[in-house]
N, C-alpha and C positions, 0 to 999 in steps of 0.2 A: 352737713348739707343734704346728703342723700336721705337721712332719716326725716329731716324736716319736709322734704318734698313728698315723701311717702305719707307722712302724717297729714299734710295739706290735702293730698289726693283723697285720703280716707275721709277726712272731714267734709270735703266737697261732695263726695258720693253719699255720705250720710245725710247731709242737708238736702240734696236732691231727692233722696228717697223719702224723707219726711215731707217734703213739698208735694210729692206724688200722692202720698197717703192723704194729705189735706185736700188735694184736688179731687181724689176719688170720693172722699166724704162729702164734699160740696156737690159733686155730681149726683150722689145718692140722695142728698137733701132736695136738690132740684127735681130729680125724677120722682121723688115722693109727692111733691106738690102737683106735678103733672098727672101722675097716676090717680090722685084724688079727685081730679076734675072729670074723669071718665065715668059716664053713666047717663041715665035719662034726665037727672036733675042738673040743670046748667049752673056751673059755679067756676069762677076764674081761679088762677093759681094764687093770686094775692088774697082772695077771699078764703081760700083753703088755709093758708098760713095764718091769717087773722083768726079764723075759726079754731085752729089748733091752739094758738097762743091764748085764746079766750078761755079754753078749758071745756070739759064736757058738760059743765053746768050752765052754759050760756042760755039754753032754752030756745034758741032760734031753730027754724026749719033746717037751715044749712048745717047748723051744729049737730042736729040729730042725724042727718044724712052722713056727714063726715065721720062723726065719732062712733055711731052705732053700726054703720054698714060698710064704709069704705076703709077706715083706718085699720080695723082688725085684719082685713084681707091684705092690706099693704104691709103692715108690720109682720104678718106671718110670712109674706113673701120675702121680706128683708131677712128675717131670722132663718128661714129655710135656705135661702141662697147662701147666706153667710156660713151656716152650719155645714152644708154640703161642700162648699168650696174649701172651708177650713179642714174638714175631715179628709178630703181628697189630697190636699197639700201635705198633711201630716202622714198619711199612708204612703204617698209617693216618697216622702223623705225617709221614713223609717225602713221602707222596703227597697229604696234606691231603684224604683221602677216607674217610668213615666206613665204607664198604663194602669197603675194601681189606683183604686177608688173603692168606696163602699159598695158600688154596684158590680165591679168586676171581681170582688172577693166574696160574693154570695150573700151579702147582708140584705140587699134589696129583695132578693128572691125569698129569703126567709120572712121578710115583712109581708110580701105578697101571699105567702102560704098562710101566715097567721091571720091575715084579713080574710082570705078565702075560707079558712076553717070557720071563722065566725059568721060569715055571710051565708055559706052553703049549708053547714051543719048546725050552726047556732052554738057551737062549742067554744069555750074560752075560759079564761082565768078569772074574769069578773062578770058581773051582770049589769044590765042597763045600757045606757047610751054610749058608754065608753068600751063596749065589748070589742069592737073592731080595732080601735086604737090600742087597747091594752094587749090584744093578741099580737098585733104588728110589733109593738114595742118589745114584748117579751121574747118573741121568736127572733127578732133582730139581735138581741143580746145573746140568745142561745146560739145563733149561728156564729157570732164572734167567739164564743167560748169553744165551740166545736173546732173552728179554724185553729185556735191556739192549742187546743188539746191534740189535734192531729199533727200539727207541726212539731209539737214537743216530742213526739215519738221519734222523729228523725233529727231533732235538734232545731232550735229556733233560729232559722236563717230566712232571708228574704225569699229564697227559692221555695223552701218547704211551706212557708205561709201562703205564697201565691198558689202553689199546687193544691194545698188544702182548701183554699178559698174557691178555686175552680170546681173542686169536687163537691163542696157544699152548695155552690150555686146550682149545679146540675141536679143535685138531690132534691132541693126544695122546688126547683122548676118542675121536676117530674111529679112531685107530690101535688103541686098546684094544678098541673094539667090533669091529674087523676081526679081531683075534686071538681074541676070544671066538667069533666066527662060525666060524672055521676050527678051533677047538679041540674036543677031546672033551668030553662032558658032565662027566666027572670033573674035568678041568682047569678048565673054566668054573666049576664049583662051587667049586673051590679059589680061583680068582681073586675070585669074588664074596665069599667068606668073608674073604679078605685085605682087600678093599675096605671091609668092614664096620668094620674096626678092632677090635683086641683087645689086651688086656694079658696074655693067657695065654701068650704066647711069651717073656715076660721072664725073663732069667737075670741072674746077677751080672755076667757079661761084657757083656751089652747095657746094663745099668745103668751100668757103668763108662764105656763109650764115650759114652753119652748125657750123663753127668755131665761128662766132660772137654770135650765140645763146648760144653755150657752154660757151664762155668767159663771157657772161652776167649772166648765172645762177650758174656756179660753185662757184664763190666767195660768193654768197648768201647762198648756201647750207653749205659751210664751216663756215660762220658766225653763222648759226643756229645749228651747229653740237652739241654743248653742250646742247641746248634745246631739240634736238632729243634724246640725251642720257637720259635726265631727263624723257622724255615720256615713256621710257622703264619701269620705276617704277610705271607707272599708271598716269592717268590724275590728280587725287587729289594730289598725291605726287608732280607731276611736278608743279601744280598750287601753292602749298605751298612753292615751291622753287622760285617762281616769274616768272614762264614761262607762257606766254599768249598762252594757249593750242590751242584754236581755230584759232588764228592768225598763229601759227606755222604750223598747219595742212593745212590751206588755202594756205599759201606761199609754203609749201612743195608740195601740190597737184598741184598747179598752175605751179610752176617751173618745176616739173617733167613732166607735160603734155606738156609744151612749149618745153622742151628739147627733149622729144620723138617726138613731131610733127616736130621739126626742122630737124630731120634726116630721119624718115620713110617716109616723104612725097617725098623724093628723092630716097630712096632705096626700098620701099615696106616693107611689114611686115616681120620682122626678129625676131623670137621667141627665148625663153629660155635664152637669154643673161641677161635680167633683173632679171631672177630667179636664174640662175646658178652662175653668177659672184659674187653677194653679198655673197652667201653661201660659195664659195671657199675662198674668201677673209676673211670672218669672221672666218673660220677655221684656217687661217694662222696668221692673225693680231689680231683678237679679235673683240669685239663689240663696242669699242670706236669710235664713228663716226668721230672724228677729224682725225683719220688715216684710218678708214674703207672707208669713201667716196672717198678720192683720190686713195686709194688702189683698190677699186672696179672699178673706172674709168680706171685705168691701166689694171686691170685684164680683164675687158670687152673688151678693145681694143686688148689685146693679144689673147683672145679666138676667137674673130670675125676675126681678121687678119689671125690667124692660120687656122680657118675653111675655109676661102675664099681661102687660099693658097692650102689647101688639095683639095678643090673643083676644082681648076684649074689644079691640077696634076693627080687626080685619074682616069679621063677619057679623058685626053688630046688627041686631041686639043679641045674636047667638054668641056665646063665649066659648072659645076653644080651650080645652084643658092645657094648662101650662106645661105639662110633660110632653105634649106633642110639639109645642113651640120650641122648647129647649132642644129637642131632637133635630128640628129643622135648622136651628142655629148652630148646633154642635157638629153635625156632619160636615158642612162646608169648611168649618175651621180645621177639622182634622184632615180633610183632604189638602188644605193649605199647608199644614204641618208636614204631611207626607211628601208633598211636592217641593217643599222648601229645601234648599241646599244647605243653608247655614243651620248648624245645630248647636251653636254655642249658648243658646238660651237654657239648655239643660245641663 
């Protein structure tokens, strides 16, 4: 009787979590339609969906506006929010730290340095229009490798990885400040604008690259979701359950860094999504990473797309960078978490 009651409770929680995931997906779909109506060309939500289902070859004026100008920005926002949210949830899981994210571990600082190097000095690993994006991508992965290498000196533990990440963050922040100091005012302005974060540079090519990276890493994270669950009980307990702790941390850190690099190299630094989205999802769904990871991806996409939509409306026709909007949304939420007495969501 007791086992039957436990099984029924488990199945009920699983069904409710699946329903929440479906609800988040529907909300994201609705928000996509609303976001596509924003702009100088008037179009309704129903017309947006009709235009999308008609395909890019419809040839109408509305089809050109939606497919060529609005959808790349919207899809890039969805992929960026999903990627940053997912990367934050994975890092918080493997490091057992609610403040862990790609930005608190120095990855964003490395991307900013790579972009600054390309903008101010014109130096980089490739030539042409992708110089800034390639620099940001490569330096992001380099920062992740440095964090792992420094942590390995003292042993791969959550504490050593976080301390190494903080050191890398300050290193690349100092290097970026040095480049800004020696750069011209125009170059510094360009660097600052890149660091604000924006979806305005989105194209179908950048959307495709970001989607491929997300499609590569997401199944890997889902495969290791049970192992990340075991890490919550501690390294020794996880190891006793058969989890290869160091390998899971390496794959989690590498995958989260690749996921982050694949989006912020095109959008610039967009903060708070990797911190806020996992916490909100954990409060709604719980800490089981089998549901938390896809839920956080959906939640991150919703938050970023909503923030970008608000940024496009609040001072129209001027568009506020989405990185500013996510900061405005993220700070009040963390104050709420700080003042909240209940802490059973973590």
